[in-house]
DOSE-562700 format. One record per residue (C-alpha): residue in three letters; x, y, z. Coordinates in Angstrom, 3 decimals. Layout:
+------+----------+----------+----------+
! type !       xx !       yy !       zz !
+------+----------+----------+----------+
!  ALA !        X !        Y !        Z !
...
+------+----------+----------+----------+
//
This chain:
+------+----------+----------+----------+
! type !       xx !       yy !       zz !
+------+----------+----------+----------+
!  MET !  -60.847 !  -20.611 !   -6.547 !
!  ARG !  -60.468 !  -17.093 !   -5.114 !
!  PHE !  -60.271 !  -18.543 !   -1.602 !
!  PHE !  -57.610 !  -21.011 !   -2.785 !
!  ARG !  -55.452 !  -18.222 !   -4.337 !
!  GLU !  -55.724 !  -16.122 !   -1.184 !
!  TYR !  -54.817 !  -19.154 !    0.927 !
!  ILE !  -51.704 !  -19.879 !   -1.169 !
!  CYS !  -50.588 !  -16.213 !   -1.084 !
!  GLY !  -51.047 !  -16.168 !    2.651 !
!  MET !  -48.989 !  -19.326 !    3.099 !
!  VAL !  -46.152 !  -17.923 !    0.938 !
!  ALA !  -46.111 !  -14.695 !    2.944 !
!  ALA !  -46.032 !  -16.634 !    6.189 !
!  CYS !  -43.113 !  -18.769 !    4.959 !
!  LEU !  -41.149 !  -15.664 !    4.028 !
!  LEU !  -41.716 !  -14.202 !    7.467 !
!  LEU !  -40.774 !  -17.409 !    9.235 !
!  THR !  -37.585 !  -17.974 !    7.240 !
!  GLY !  -36.316 !  -14.467 !    7.954 !
!  CYS !  -34.972 !  -11.757 !    5.723 !
!  ASP !  -32.097 !  -13.684 !    4.157 !
!  LEU !  -34.349 !  -14.514 !    1.212 !
!  LEU !  -34.934 !  -10.833 !    0.509 !
!  LYS !  -31.824 !   -9.560 !   -1.259 !
!  PHE !  -31.377 !   -5.843 !   -1.872 !
!  HIS !  -30.156 !   -4.568 !   -5.228 !
!  PRO !  -26.365 !   -5.083 !   -5.498 !
!  TYR !  -25.836 !   -1.364 !   -6.094 !
!  GLU !  -27.946 !   -0.123 !   -3.173 !
!  GLY !  -25.957 !    1.991 !   -0.771 !
!  ARG !  -26.633 !    0.725 !    2.739 !
!  VAL !  -23.370 !   -0.531 !    4.232 !
!  GLU !  -23.045 !   -2.787 !    7.236 !
!  GLY !  -20.005 !   -2.733 !    9.498 !
!  GLU !  -17.199 !   -0.190 !    9.738 !
!  VAL !  -17.460 !    3.034 !    7.732 !
!  HIS !  -15.647 !    6.416 !    7.586 !
!  LEU !  -12.410 !    4.440 !    7.453 !
!  THR !  -10.167 !    7.198 !    6.059 !
!  GLU !  -10.828 !    9.415 !    9.068 !
!  LYS !  -10.364 !    6.524 !   11.485 !
!  ASN !   -7.060 !    5.437 !    9.957 !
!  LEU !   -5.704 !    8.988 !    9.771 !
!  LYS !   -6.312 !    9.301 !   13.513 !
!  LYS !   -4.486 !    6.009 !   14.100 !
!  LEU !   -1.611 !    7.263 !   11.957 !
!  GLU !   -1.366 !   10.495 !   13.934 !
!  GLN !   -1.195 !    8.518 !   17.163 !
!  LEU !    1.943 !    6.721 !   15.940 !
!  HIS !    3.913 !   10.007 !   16.160 !
!  LEU !    6.288 !    8.922 !   13.387 !
!  GLY !    9.466 !   10.963 !   13.040 !
!  SER !   11.649 !   11.807 !   10.064 !
!  SER !   12.223 !    8.134 !    9.207 !
!  PHE !    9.451 !    5.654 !    8.499 !
!  LYS !    8.463 !    2.854 !    6.145 !
!  PHE !    5.205 !    2.260 !    4.303 !
!  ALA !    3.792 !   -0.198 !    1.769 !
!  PHE !    1.887 !    0.527 !   -1.431 !
!  ILE !   -0.545 !   -1.982 !   -2.957 !
!  SER !   -3.178 !   -1.558 !   -5.643 !
!  ASP !   -5.852 !   -3.144 !   -7.836 !
!  THR !   -7.066 !   -5.844 !   -5.473 !
!  GLN !  -10.357 !   -6.113 !   -7.365 !
!  ARG !  -11.832 !   -9.640 !   -6.892 !
!  TRP !   -8.466 !  -11.053 !   -5.778 !
!  TYR !   -9.533 !  -11.754 !   -2.204 !
!  ASP !   -7.161 !  -14.654 !   -1.486 !
!  GLU !   -4.186 !  -12.663 !   -2.741 !
!  THR !   -5.309 !   -9.642 !   -0.720 !
!  ASN !   -5.530 !  -11.716 !    2.438 !
!  ASP !   -2.059 !  -13.062 !    1.625 !
!  VAL !   -0.533 !   -9.601 !    1.184 !
!  VAL !   -2.134 !   -8.414 !    4.425 !
!  SER !   -0.564 !  -11.380 !    6.221 !
!  HIS !    2.787 !  -10.858 !    4.479 !
!  ILE !    2.981 !   -7.169 !    5.399 !
!  ASN !    1.860 !   -7.823 !    8.973 !
!  LYS !    4.548 !  -10.462 !    9.467 !
!  ARG !    7.330 !   -8.102 !    8.342 !
!  GLY !    6.999 !   -6.047 !   11.490 !
!  ASP !    8.625 !   -2.958 !    9.947 !
!  ILE !    5.751 !   -1.299 !    8.043 !
!  ASP !    4.246 !    1.800 !    9.672 !
!  PHE !    1.265 !    2.203 !    7.340 !
!  VAL !   -0.169 !    1.004 !    4.016 !
!  ILE !   -1.680 !    2.876 !    1.068 !
!  HIS !   -4.023 !    1.199 !   -1.431 !
!  GLY !   -3.890 !    2.686 !   -4.948 !
!  GLY !   -7.514 !    2.068 !   -5.938 !
!  ASP !   -9.778 !   -0.443 !   -7.659 !
!  LEU !  -10.858 !   -2.175 !   -4.502 !
!  THR !  -13.762 !   -3.586 !   -6.516 !
!  ASP !  -14.410 !   -4.863 !  -10.018 !
!  PHE !  -17.988 !   -3.676 !  -10.570 !
!  GLY !  -18.557 !   -1.157 !   -7.771 !
!  VAL !  -20.975 !   -3.559 !   -6.074 !
!  LYS !  -21.665 !   -3.017 !   -2.389 !
!  ASP !  -20.759 !   -6.586 !   -1.438 !
!  GLU !  -17.387 !   -6.203 !   -3.200 !
!  PHE !  -16.623 !   -3.133 !   -1.106 !
!  ILE !  -17.602 !   -4.991 !    2.049 !
!  TRP !  -15.564 !   -8.100 !    1.202 !
!  MET !  -12.477 !   -6.057 !    0.348 !
!  ARG !  -12.884 !   -3.811 !    3.372 !
!  ASP !  -13.031 !   -6.878 !    5.581 !
!  CYS !   -9.787 !   -8.164 !    4.020 !
!  LEU !   -8.022 !   -4.844 !    4.593 !
!  LEU !   -9.263 !   -4.619 !    8.168 !
!  GLY !   -6.773 !   -7.404 !    8.818 !
!  PHE !   -3.888 !   -4.931 !    8.668 !
!  LYS !   -2.273 !   -4.356 !   12.047 !
!  MET !   -1.186 !   -0.869 !   10.996 !
!  PRO !   -3.160 !    2.126 !    9.617 !
!  TRP !   -4.194 !    1.814 !    5.976 !
!  LEU !   -5.575 !    4.342 !    3.525 !
!  THR !   -7.143 !    4.192 !    0.075 !
!  VAL !   -7.660 !    6.151 !   -3.132 !
!  ILE !  -10.672 !    5.619 !   -5.395 !
!  GLY !  -10.164 !    3.735 !   -8.673 !
!  ASN !  -12.122 !    3.704 !  -11.928 !
!  HIS !  -13.807 !    0.366 !  -11.155 !
!  ASP !  -14.895 !    1.763 !   -7.803 !
!  PHE !  -16.980 !    4.373 !   -9.645 !
!  LEU !  -19.160 !    1.810 !  -11.442 !
!  GLY !  -22.836 !    1.620 !  -10.509 !
!  THR !  -23.302 !    3.535 !   -7.280 !
!  GLY !  -19.757 !    2.711 !   -6.192 !
!  GLU !  -18.708 !    6.343 !   -5.884 !
!  HIS !  -21.350 !    6.903 !   -3.191 !
!  ILE !  -20.565 !    3.651 !   -1.394 !
!  TYR !  -16.841 !    4.507 !   -1.433 !
!  SER !  -17.526 !    7.995 !   -0.092 !
!  TYR !  -19.608 !    6.626 !    2.794 !
!  MET !  -17.369 !    3.667 !    3.589 !
!  PHE !  -14.039 !    5.509 !    3.284 !
!  GLY !  -14.406 !    9.273 !    2.902 !
!  ASP !  -13.240 !   12.140 !    0.691 !
!  TYR !  -11.763 !   11.470 !   -2.740 !
!  ASN !   -9.064 !   14.094 !   -2.114 !
!  TYR !   -7.277 !   14.397 !    1.207 !
!  ALA !   -3.797 !   15.004 !    2.600 !
!  PHE !   -1.719 !   14.127 !    5.639 !
!  THR !    1.804 !   14.642 !    6.922 !
!  VAL !    4.278 !   12.053 !    8.165 !
!  GLY !    7.676 !   13.326 !    9.236 !
!  HIS !    8.829 !   15.820 !    6.590 !
!  TYR !    6.592 !   14.302 !    3.901 !
!  ARG !    3.213 !   15.622 !    2.806 !
!  PHE !    1.001 !   12.952 !    1.199 !
!  LEU !   -1.654 !   14.147 !   -1.243 !
!  VAL !   -4.185 !   11.441 !   -2.090 !
!  MET !   -6.158 !   12.436 !   -5.195 !
!  ASN !   -8.946 !   11.221 !   -7.409 !
!  THR !   -7.622 !   11.260 !  -10.989 !
!  VAL !  -10.411 !    9.179 !  -12.564 !
!  ALA !  -12.040 !   11.683 !  -14.920 !
!  LEU !  -13.489 !    9.373 !  -17.583 !
!  GLU !  -15.956 !    7.594 !  -15.268 !
!  LEU !  -17.369 !   10.983 !  -14.230 !
!  ASP !  -17.800 !   12.088 !  -17.872 !
!  TYR !  -15.573 !   15.090 !  -17.089 !
!  SER !  -18.529 !   16.566 !  -15.168 !
!  THR !  -16.489 !   17.515 !  -12.079 !
!  PRO !  -12.959 !   18.938 !  -11.688 !
!  VAL !  -10.674 !   15.889 !  -11.884 !
!  PRO !   -7.915 !   16.358 !  -10.966 !
!  ASP !   -8.969 !   19.039 !   -8.495 !
!  PHE !   -6.589 !   21.949 !   -9.031 !
!  GLU !   -8.168 !   23.938 !   -6.218 !
!  PHE !   -7.249 !   21.155 !   -3.800 !
!  MET !   -3.679 !   21.143 !   -5.148 !
!  HIS !   -3.427 !   24.925 !   -4.933 !
!  LYS !   -4.572 !   24.993 !   -1.312 !
!  GLN !   -2.116 !   22.234 !   -0.423 !
!  ALA !    0.730 !   24.135 !   -2.083 !
!  GLU !   -0.180 !   27.242 !   -0.062 !
!  TYR !   -0.340 !   25.156 !    3.116 !
!  ILE !    3.105 !   23.657 !    2.549 !
!  ASP !    4.556 !   27.048 !    1.659 !
!  SER !    3.170 !   28.579 !    4.855 !
!  LEU !    4.649 !   25.760 !    6.939 !
!  ASN !    8.044 !   26.097 !    5.332 !
!  THR !    7.961 !   29.875 !    5.733 !
!  ALA !    7.199 !   29.612 !    9.446 !
!  LYS !    9.665 !   26.780 !    9.979 !
!  PRO !   12.048 !   26.078 !    7.082 !
!  ASP !   12.148 !   22.511 !    5.761 !
!  SER !    9.006 !   21.437 !    7.598 !
!  ILE !    8.007 !   19.617 !    4.396 !
!  ILE !   10.907 !   18.235 !    2.333 !
!  HIS !    8.983 !   16.032 !   -0.103 !
!  SER !    5.450 !   15.692 !   -1.400 !
!  VAL !    4.046 !   12.307 !   -2.386 !
!  PHE !    1.112 !   12.270 !   -4.783 !
!  VAL !   -0.994 !    9.117 !   -4.641 !
!  MET !   -3.469 !    8.450 !   -7.449 !
!  HIS !   -5.069 !    5.599 !   -9.313 !
!  SER !   -4.648 !    6.773 !  -12.891 !
!  ARG !   -1.478 !    8.650 !  -13.819 !
!  PRO !   -1.148 !   11.327 !  -16.537 !
!  GLY !   -1.388 !    9.791 !  -19.983 !
!  ASP !   -3.765 !    6.999 !  -18.956 !
!  GLU !   -7.170 !    6.804 !  -20.640 !
!  GLN !   -8.911 !    7.522 !  -17.320 !
!  PHE !   -6.916 !   10.720 !  -16.723 !
!  ASN !   -8.178 !   14.039 !  -18.069 !
!  ASN !   -5.406 !   14.497 !  -20.603 !
!  ASN !   -6.817 !   17.859 !  -21.675 !
!  VAL !   -5.047 !   19.141 !  -18.565 !
!  LEU !   -1.959 !   16.950 !  -18.941 !
!  TYR !    0.506 !   19.850 !  -18.886 !
!  PRO !   -1.343 !   22.127 !  -16.447 !
!  PHE !   -1.228 !   19.178 !  -14.049 !
!  ASP !    2.551 !   19.100 !  -14.432 !
!  LEU !    2.724 !   22.828 !  -13.708 !
!  TYR !    0.840 !   22.257 !  -10.469 !
!  LEU !    3.073 !   19.327 !   -9.548 !
!  ASN !    6.039 !   21.641 !   -9.808 !
!  LEU !    4.557 !   23.913 !   -7.149 !
!  PHE !    5.495 !   21.230 !   -4.632 !
!  PRO !    8.894 !   20.350 !   -3.155 !
!  ALA !   10.492 !   17.538 !   -5.167 !
!  PRO !    7.407 !   15.370 !   -5.478 !
!  PHE !    7.238 !   11.762 !   -6.535 !
!  CYS !    4.015 !    9.962 !   -7.314 !
!  LEU !    2.468 !    6.551 !   -6.723 !
!  ASN !   -0.185 !    5.064 !   -8.981 !
!  GLY !   -2.057 !    1.884 !   -9.781 !
!  HIS !   -4.382 !    1.132 !  -12.707 !
!  ASN !   -1.856 !   -0.105 !  -15.291 !
!  HIS !   -1.417 !   -3.548 !  -13.700 !
!  ARG !    2.346 !   -3.446 !  -14.023 !
!  THR !    5.283 !   -2.428 !  -11.873 !
!  GLU !    7.174 !    0.443 !  -13.444 !
!  ALA !    8.944 !    3.720 !  -12.785 !
!  ILE !    8.427 !    6.318 !  -15.485 !
!  GLU !    9.001 !   10.041 !  -15.930 !
!  PRO !    6.113 !   11.177 !  -18.174 !
!  TYR !    7.066 !   14.853 !  -18.164 !
!  ASN !   10.862 !   14.414 !  -18.324 !
!  ASP !   11.210 !   16.883 !  -15.477 !
!  GLY !   12.456 !   14.659 !  -12.668 !
!  ILE !    9.018 !   13.725 !  -11.307 !
!  ILE !    8.875 !    9.931 !  -11.152 !
!  PHE !    5.632 !    7.986 !  -11.196 !
!  TYR !    5.946 !    4.594 !   -9.521 !
!  GLY !    3.241 !    2.194 !  -10.671 !
!  ILE !    2.592 !   -1.122 !   -8.945 !
!  ASN !    1.219 !   -4.380 !  -10.299 !
!  GLU !   -2.266 !   -5.683 !   -9.594 !
!  ILE !   -2.307 !   -7.824 !   -6.474 !
!  LYS !   -3.036 !  -10.935 !   -8.564 !
!  ASP !    0.635 !  -10.887 !   -9.593 !
!  ARG !    1.635 !  -10.735 !   -5.927 !
!  GLN !    3.799 !   -7.609 !   -5.764 !
!  TYR !    3.865 !   -4.487 !   -3.641 !
!  TYR !    6.201 !   -1.561 !   -2.976 !
!  VAL !    7.949 !   -0.818 !    0.278 !
!  ILE !    9.086 !    2.813 !    0.492 !
!  THR !   11.665 !    3.623 !    3.137 !
!  VAL !   12.091 !    7.244 !    4.199 !
!  ASN !   15.516 !    7.803 !    5.748 !
!  PRO !   16.421 !   10.214 !    8.571 !
!  ASP !   17.750 !   12.693 !    5.982 !
!  SER !   14.334 !   12.529 !    4.183 !
!  SER !   15.732 !   10.666 !    1.174 !
!  TYR !   13.700 !    7.655 !    0.080 !
!  GLU !   14.289 !    4.140 !   -1.218 !
!  MET !   11.887 !    2.041 !   -3.313 !
!  GLU !   11.758 !   -1.749 !   -3.047 !
!  VAL !    9.575 !   -4.140 !   -5.039 !
!  VAL !    8.459 !   -7.053 !   -2.858 !
!  ASP !    7.227 !  -10.373 !   -4.235 !
!  PHE !    5.115 !  -12.487 !   -1.912 !
+------+----------+----------+----------+
//
């Protein structure tokens, strides 16, 4: 009987070896990622190489979680326009923070012909998603300049982190305000507008509303900012602080909408809701 058990175990092991590793599935939340990674850095370099001037046009999408067909459709729709310089994704690339979800969505977004950038959403933090996002894309908080606009992409998902880290990161905002001020001092009107991009806006359940009003004070350190956000799964323009700072929220991609923001030569901007 012992010989028979050992024979069967040996045969099973041999079958597994012969059929390859496809039968051996890693845990869905394990962090090894195949394919392209460090995508924020790569796309920022591509954006710099465009040498965009004081007028440009970009698209804003969000909440593509599990809507792969619709995401492929919006990628195709934006590509066919021929007038979009870059795209920003407002977070929730995944539904459960599973590695395969990140890979599937990344592979959809790699279809863009222009540079594209992302912000982390609350669903992206689930499981080990925060670590996968960091490796696949990059920092949660980063900034870049296009023309006379400074874009500040920020993690505002405090609830999923149990308020254990500074979210939003006021130190990041303070340093960016100093940077813009130094630019404008050296060369007036280098930065005319600031655009804040986040997943969860002030007042949402994911935002740290203990700092609701300090966040507004920091926003007012910047030149005439407007903000872009996802999370709420609806297209809206609201003014939560009644101080002229408008938060433009966009629908989830399932409802087939995105924003196109046109920046004019005089640095004014126009918002357009596009149905596809």
